[in-house]
C-alpha positions as CSV (number, residue, x, y, z in Angstrom):
1,M,-56.2,-7.0,-3.8
2,P,-54.3,-10.2,-3.2
3,Y,-55.6,-13.7,-4.2
4,V,-55.5,-16.1,-1.3
5,D,-55.2,-19.9,-1.1
6,G,-56.4,-21.2,2.3
7,F,-55.9,-24.5,4.0
8,I,-57.1,-26.3,7.2
9,L,-55.8,-29.8,8.1
10,A,-55.2,-32.0,11.1
11,V,-51.7,-33.3,12.0
12,P,-50.9,-35.9,14.6
13,K,-49.1,-34.3,17.5
14,K,-46.3,-36.9,17.2
15,S,-45.8,-35.8,13.5
16,L,-45.9,-32.0,14.1
17,E,-42.1,-31.5,13.8
18,A,-42.0,-33.5,10.5
19,Y,-44.9,-31.4,9.2
20,K,-43.1,-28.2,10.2
21,E,-40.1,-29.3,8.2
22,I,-42.2,-30.0,5.1
23,A,-44.0,-26.7,5.6
24,R,-40.7,-24.7,5.7
25,T,-39.6,-26.4,2.5
26,A,-42.9,-25.8,0.8
27,G,-42.9,-22.1,2.0
28,A,-39.5,-21.6,0.4
29,V,-40.7,-23.2,-2.8
30,W,-43.8,-21.0,-3.1
31,M,-41.8,-17.9,-2.3
32,D,-39.1,-18.8,-4.8
33,H,-41.8,-19.1,-7.5
34,G,-43.4,-15.7,-6.7
35,A,-45.9,-16.0,-3.9
36,L,-46.3,-12.8,-1.9
37,S,-46.5,-14.6,1.5
38,Y,-46.7,-18.1,2.9
39,V,-48.1,-18.6,6.5
40,E,-48.5,-21.8,8.6
41,C,-50.1,-21.7,12.0
42,V,-50.7,-24.4,14.6
43,G,-54.0,-24.3,16.6
44,D,-53.6,-22.9,20.1
45,D,-57.2,-21.9,21.0
46,V,-59.4,-24.0,18.7
47,P,-62.1,-25.7,20.8
48,Y,-64.1,-28.6,19.4
49,G,-67.5,-27.0,18.7
50,E,-70.9,-28.6,19.1
51,L,-71.9,-27.9,15.5
52,T,-69.0,-26.3,13.8
53,S,-65.3,-25.6,14.5
54,F,-61.9,-25.9,13.0
55,P,-61.2,-29.3,14.6
56,R,-64.7,-30.6,13.6
57,S,-64.1,-29.4,10.0
58,V,-61.1,-31.8,9.5
59,Q,-62.3,-34.5,11.9
60,A,-59.4,-33.8,14.3
61,T,-58.9,-36.3,17.1
62,D,-57.5,-35.7,20.6
63,D,-54.1,-36.7,19.4
64,E,-54.0,-34.2,16.5
65,V,-53.5,-30.5,16.2
66,V,-55.2,-28.2,13.6
67,I,-53.1,-26.4,11.1
68,F,-54.4,-23.2,9.5
69,S,-52.4,-21.8,6.6
70,W,-52.6,-19.4,3.7
71,I,-50.6,-18.3,0.7
72,T,-51.1,-14.9,-1.0
73,Y,-50.6,-14.0,-4.7
74,E,-51.0,-10.8,-6.8
75,S,-53.9,-12.4,-8.6
76,R,-55.7,-15.6,-9.5
77,E,-53.7,-15.7,-12.7
78,Q,-50.4,-15.4,-10.8
79,R,-51.6,-18.1,-8.4
80,D,-52.3,-20.5,-11.2
81,A,-48.9,-19.8,-12.9
82,I,-47.0,-20.1,-9.6
83,N,-48.8,-23.3,-8.5
84,A,-47.9,-24.9,-11.9
85,K,-44.3,-24.2,-11.2
86,V,-44.5,-25.3,-7.6
87,M,-46.1,-28.7,-8.6
88,A,-43.2,-29.3,-11.0
89,D,-40.5,-28.3,-8.5
90,P,-38.4,-31.4,-7.5
91,R,-38.1,-30.1,-3.9
92,L,-41.7,-31.1,-3.3
93,K,-41.6,-34.5,-4.9
94,T,-42.7,-36.7,-2.0
95,D,-44.5,-40.0,-1.8
96,P,-48.0,-39.1,-0.6
97,A,-48.0,-42.1,1.7
98,S,-45.1,-40.6,3.7
99,M,-46.9,-37.3,4.4
100,P,-47.3,-36.6,8.1
101,F,-51.0,-35.9,7.8
102,D,-54.2,-37.3,6.1
103,G,-54.6,-35.3,2.9
104,K,-58.1,-36.6,2.5
105,R,-59.2,-34.5,5.5
106,M,-57.5,-31.3,4.3
107,I,-59.8,-28.4,3.3
108,F,-58.5,-25.9,0.8
109,G,-59.7,-23.3,-1.6
110,G,-58.9,-20.1,-3.4
111,F,-60.4,-16.8,-2.4
112,E,-60.7,-13.3,-3.8
113,S,-59.8,-10.6,-1.3
114,F,-62.3,-7.8,-0.8
115,V,-60.9,-6.1,2.4
116,D,-57.1,-5.8,3.0
117,L,-56.2,-3.2,5.7
């Protein structure tokens, strides 16, 4: 079963195109280093819930959109090796202050698959 890294973040609507450009580059880097897949999605039907929701989880404001993304790998060990190569790749060397989103509100984690149909 694949190992999955998942991400949720908020991106200002005015910065969405800049984010998409960075995501395309990041996707190429992850795939070049051995990821099985790289997917980025922009929220289309993600209402702000009363208690919980995607927008609430990242404190999204009315001028932001929610991004939901994931990367798959053959295993946790492969993920760790690939991520080490990705972090050293010069194509992703960017000043954190110039990122088109607030990284402090990004939620991420690694997950073991148990159903893959």
